[in-house]
C-alpha positions as CSV (number, residue, x, y, z in Angstrom):
1,M,-0.1,0.2,0.0
2,P,1.9,3.2,-0.8
3,G,2.1,5.9,1.6
4,K,0.5,9.4,1.6
5,A,1.0,11.9,-1.0
6,K,4.1,14.5,0.1
7,V,2.8,18.3,-1.0
8,L,5.2,21.1,-0.6
9,F,3.9,24.6,-0.2
10,L,6.4,27.3,-1.5
11,C,6.8,30.8,-1.0
12,T,9.6,33.3,-0.5
13,G,9.6,33.9,3.3
14,N,7.8,30.7,4.8
15,S,6.1,33.2,7.2
16,A,2.3,33.4,6.1
17,R,1.0,32.0,3.2
18,S,2.9,28.5,2.9
19,Q,2.4,27.9,6.6
20,M,-1.3,28.6,6.3
21,A,-1.6,26.1,3.5
22,E,0.5,23.6,5.3
23,G,-1.9,23.6,8.1
24,F,-5.1,23.9,6.4
25,L,-3.9,20.5,4.2
26,R,-3.2,18.7,7.6
27,H,-5.9,20.0,9.0
28,Y,-8.5,18.8,6.0
29,A,-6.4,16.1,5.0
30,G,-3.9,14.6,7.0
31,N,-5.0,11.3,6.5
32,E,-4.3,11.5,3.0
33,F,-1.2,13.8,2.6
34,E,1.8,14.8,4.3
35,A,1.9,18.6,4.2
36,Y,5.5,20.6,4.0
37,S,6.0,24.3,3.5
38,A,9.3,26.0,2.8
39,G,10.6,29.1,2.0
40,L,13.2,30.6,-0.8
41,E,14.8,33.0,2.0
42,P,13.0,32.0,5.2
43,K,11.9,34.7,7.5
44,G,10.3,33.1,10.6
45,L,7.1,32.4,11.1
46,H,5.0,35.7,11.3
47,P,2.8,36.0,14.5
48,L,-0.3,36.8,13.1
49,T,-0.2,34.0,10.7
50,V,-0.5,32.0,13.9
51,K,-3.2,34.2,15.6
52,V,-5.5,34.2,12.5
53,M,-5.1,30.5,12.5
54,Q,-6.0,30.1,16.1
55,E,-9.1,31.8,15.5
56,I,-10.8,29.2,13.4
57,G,-9.5,26.4,15.6
58,I,-6.1,25.3,13.7
59,D,-2.8,25.6,15.5
60,I,0.1,26.3,13.5
61,S,2.4,27.8,16.4
62,G,4.5,24.4,16.2
63,Q,5.4,25.1,12.8
64,R,8.7,26.7,11.9
65,S,10.1,28.5,8.9
66,K,12.3,26.4,6.8
67,S,14.2,26.7,3.9
68,V,13.4,24.8,0.4
69,R,16.9,23.5,0.8
70,E,15.9,21.5,4.0
71,Y,13.9,19.3,1.5
72,L,15.4,19.7,-2.0
73,G,17.3,16.4,-3.0
74,Y,16.0,14.4,0.2
75,I,12.1,14.2,-0.5
76,N,9.9,13.3,-3.3
77,F,7.0,15.7,-3.6
78,G,4.0,14.1,-5.3
79,Y,2.8,18.2,-5.5
80,L,4.7,21.3,-5.8
81,I,2.5,24.2,-5.0
82,I,4.0,27.9,-5.2
83,V,1.6,30.2,-3.3
84,C,3.4,33.7,-4.5
85,G,4.8,35.1,-7.5
86,D,7.9,36.0,-6.5
87,A,8.7,32.1,-5.7
88,E,7.3,31.3,-9.0
89,Q,9.7,33.5,-10.7
90,K,12.7,32.5,-9.0
91,C,11.7,28.7,-8.7
92,P,13.7,26.5,-11.1
93,T,10.9,25.0,-13.8
94,V,12.4,21.5,-13.0
95,F,12.2,20.4,-9.5
96,V,14.0,17.4,-8.9
97,G,11.3,15.1,-7.1
98,V,8.4,16.9,-8.0
99,N,5.5,15.1,-9.8
100,K,3.2,18.1,-10.0
101,R,3.9,21.7,-9.6
102,M,1.3,24.4,-9.5
103,F,0.8,27.9,-9.1
104,W,-1.4,29.5,-6.7
105,P,-0.8,32.7,-6.4
106,F,-2.0,35.0,-3.0
107,D,-1.1,38.3,-2.0
108,D,1.3,38.6,1.1
109,P,-0.3,39.6,4.2
110,A,2.9,40.0,5.7
111,R,3.8,43.1,3.4
112,I,0.9,45.0,4.5
113,E,1.4,48.2,6.5
114,G,-0.8,50.1,8.5
115,T,-2.5,49.6,12.1
116,E,-2.9,46.4,14.1
117,E,-6.6,45.9,12.6
118,E,-5.6,46.7,8.8
119,K,-2.9,44.1,9.3
120,L,-5.0,41.3,10.7
121,A,-7.8,42.2,7.9
122,A,-4.9,41.2,5.4
123,F,-4.2,37.9,7.3
124,R,-7.7,37.1,7.8
125,R,-8.5,37.7,3.9
126,V,-5.3,35.3,2.6
127,R,-6.3,32.9,5.2
128,D,-9.7,32.6,3.6
129,E,-8.9,32.4,0.3
130,I,-6.3,29.8,1.0
131,D,-9.0,27.8,3.0
132,L,-11.2,28.1,0.1
133,K,-8.5,26.9,-2.5
134,I,-7.4,23.9,-0.6
135,R,-10.9,22.5,0.2
136,E,-11.7,23.6,-3.8
137,W,-8.7,21.3,-4.9
138,L,-9.6,18.3,-2.4
139,R,-13.1,18.1,-3.9
140,E,-11.2,18.4,-7.5
141,M,-8.9,15.5,-6.3
142,N,-12.0,13.4,-4.6
143,V,-10.5,13.3,-1.3
144,P,-12.9,13.7,1.3
145,I,-12.5,16.6,3.9
146,Q,-11.8,15.1,7.4
147,N,-13.1,18.2,9.6
148,A,-15.8,20.7,8.5
149,P,-14.8,24.2,7.4
150,L,-13.8,26.6,9.9
151,A,-13.5,29.9,8.2
152,Q,-16.2,32.7,7.9
153,S,-15.8,32.3,4.2
154,D,-17.3,28.7,4.0
155,L,-18.6,27.7,0.6
């Protein structure tokens, strides 16, 4: 019996978008997939990323920001999902050990300047967009969602 498919979510800083995607995939389909995230230039897990995920009941506080170099040549991924335009431009077009490469661009909430509430609003918006995309992809793959959707933007 084959093991779980491995999915790597990649962005530039591995501080927000890829971390959220890893958390959602683990939450919704951890029985089908091994979820990973990494960055081309890791910047650390953003505290607002942890906060907005906790708001919907997903604890990613144990995740850490990692360089893609930690995985290259060591793990074969069924899927590489790039979640930012910068990483898409800088990432090699051929990734050894990757079966399928996808591009799901999301805005970087860590770049938003303004009040704490404005920043939180940006993180929540991106969180909900990623949530919807992950659930849409799982439906396309005919993978049952383990846990009911938690974000306010439920389909």
